[in-house]
C-alpha positions in Angstrom: 105.2 85.5 122.4 108.4 86.1 124.4 108.7 88.8 126.9 111.1 90.7 124.7 108.6 90.6 121.8 105.9 91.9 124.1 108.1 94.8 125.3 109.1 95.7 121.8 105.5 95.5 120.6 104.4 97.8 123.3 107.1 100.3 122.5 106.4 100.2 118.8 102.6 100.5 119.2 103.0 103.2 121.8 105.1 105.2 119.4 102.6 104.7 116.6 99.8 105.8 119.0 101.8 108.9 120.0 102.5 109.8 116.4 98.9 109.1 115.3 97.6 112.3 116.7 100.6 114.3 115.5 100.5 113.6 111.8 98.6 111.8 109.1 99.8 108.4 108.1 102.3 107.9 105.4 103.2 104.4 106.4 106.6 103.0 105.8 109.8 104.8 105.3 112.1 104.3 108.4 114.8 106.4 106.6 115.6 104.1 103.8 112.3 102.9 102.4 110.1 105.2 100.3 106.4 105.0 101.3 104.4 103.1 98.7 100.6 102.7 98.3 98.9 99.9 96.3 95.6 98.1 96.1 95.8 94.3 96.5 96.1 91.4 98.8 99.8 90.9 99.3 102.6 92.7 101.2 106.3 91.7 100.6 108.9 92.1 103.3 112.0 93.0 101.4 115.0 95.2 102.0 113.8 95.6 105.6 110.7 97.3 104.2 107.0 96.5 103.8 106.0 96.8 100.2 103.6 98.3 99.8 103.7 100.2 103.1 100.0 101.2 102.6 97.8 98.4 101.3 94.2 99.4 100.2 91.8 96.4 100.2 88.2 95.4 100.7 86.7 93.8 103.8 86.9 90.0 104.0 89.8 89.7 101.5 92.8 87.5 102.6 96.0 89.5 103.0 99.3 87.6 102.7 102.6 88.8 104.0 105.7 87.1 102.5 109.3 87.5 103.8 111.7 87.9 100.9 114.7 88.9 103.1 117.4 86.4 104.2 116.7 87.5 107.8 113.7 87.3 110.1 110.8 89.7 110.3 107.4 89.7 112.1 104.1 91.4 111.5 102.9 93.0 114.7 99.5 94.7 114.8 97.2 95.7 117.6 95.2 92.5 118.4 96.3 90.8 115.2 99.5 89.7 113.5 102.2 87.2 113.5 104.5 87.9 116.4 106.8 84.9 115.7 109.9 85.3 113.6 109.2 84.7 109.9 112.2 83.3 108.0 112.9 83.9 104.3 110.0 82.5 102.3 107.6 82.2 105.3 104.1 83.5 104.8 101.4 84.9 107.1 97.8 85.3 105.9 95.0 87.2 107.7 91.8 89.0 106.8 89.8 91.9 108.2 86.0 91.6 108.4 85.5 95.2 109.5 86.3 98.3 107.6 89.0 100.4 109.3 92.7 101.2 109.4 95.1 98.6 110.7 98.7 99.8 111.4 101.4 97.2 111.8 105.2 97.0 112.3 108.1 94.6 112.5 109.3 94.7 116.1 112.7 93.5 115.0 113.4 96.5 112.7 112.6 100.0 114.0 111.0 102.1 111.3 109.6 99.1 109.4 106.0 100.0 109.5 102.9 99.8 107.4 99.1 100.1 107.3 96.2 98.2 105.8 93.2 100.4 104.9 90.1 98.2 104.6 86.8 99.4 103.0 85.5 102.8 102.2 88.7 104.5 103.4 90.4 102.6 100.6 88.0 103.9 98.0 88.8 107.6 98.3 92.0 109.4 99.0 95.7 108.6 99.4 97.9 107.5 102.2 98.7 111.1 103.0 95.0 111.6 103.9 94.6 108.5 106.1 94.3 109.0 109.8 96.2 105.9 111.2 94.1 104.9 114.2 90.6 106.3 113.3 88.0 104.7 111.1 86.8 108.1 110.0 88.6 110.7 107.9 87.0 113.6 109.8 89.2 115.2 112.4 88.4 115.0 116.1 86.1 117.8 117.4 88.8 118.8 119.9 92.0 119.6 118.0 94.1 119.0 121.1 92.7 115.6 121.9 95.9 113.8 120.8 98.1 115.5 123.4 97.4 113.2 126.4 97.6 110.1 124.3 100.7 111.3 122.5 102.4 112.3 125.7 101.6 108.9 127.3 102.8 107.0 124.2 106.0 108.9 124.1 106.6 108.5 127.9 105.9 104.7 127.7 108.2 104.4 124.6 111.0 106.4 126.3 110.7 104.4 129.5 110.8 101.0 127.7 113.7 102.2 125.5 115.7 103.3 128.6 114.9 100.0 130.3 116.0 97.9 127.3 119.2 100.0 127.0 120.0 99.2 130.7 119.4 95.5 130.1 121.8 95.5 127.1 124.5 97.5 129.0 124.2 95.0 132.0 124.5 92.0 129.7 127.4 93.6 127.8 129.2 94.3 131.1 128.8 90.7 132.3 130.0 89.2 129.0 
């Protein structure tokens, strides 16, 4: 993974972490993609969207991501994923042995996000009820527990964004 991919991944996952405590997950969207939920074993990358954006599946099932767009995407999760560019037609297959909720994003396209819900969480409820980074649907005992993590995630995301903007401005000025 290149340094730029690591920085972008940290920024995306920091933002996801910050937002996790603020709202329940309705994965996808990004302004132009409607969130979609489905059961299955396949996620299409098309129109700069993950479809479905919320995939419900069982533990141990193979999940395949397929890029249908004529431009590159990646599938970046926390501790899993395919961080390399996927060209049109490229596939990435993974599986999850443990029940839980596995958010992911394309670090090349802000707002291109999704979540895989594995196991019992997939059996009951809809994406609007899924807590993105918790394996349980019960709320934390301390209703304000998200504030420190959210503030840290937002601060890290803002700092990385400002740093990346400075690099782009310097490169543009020297070109």
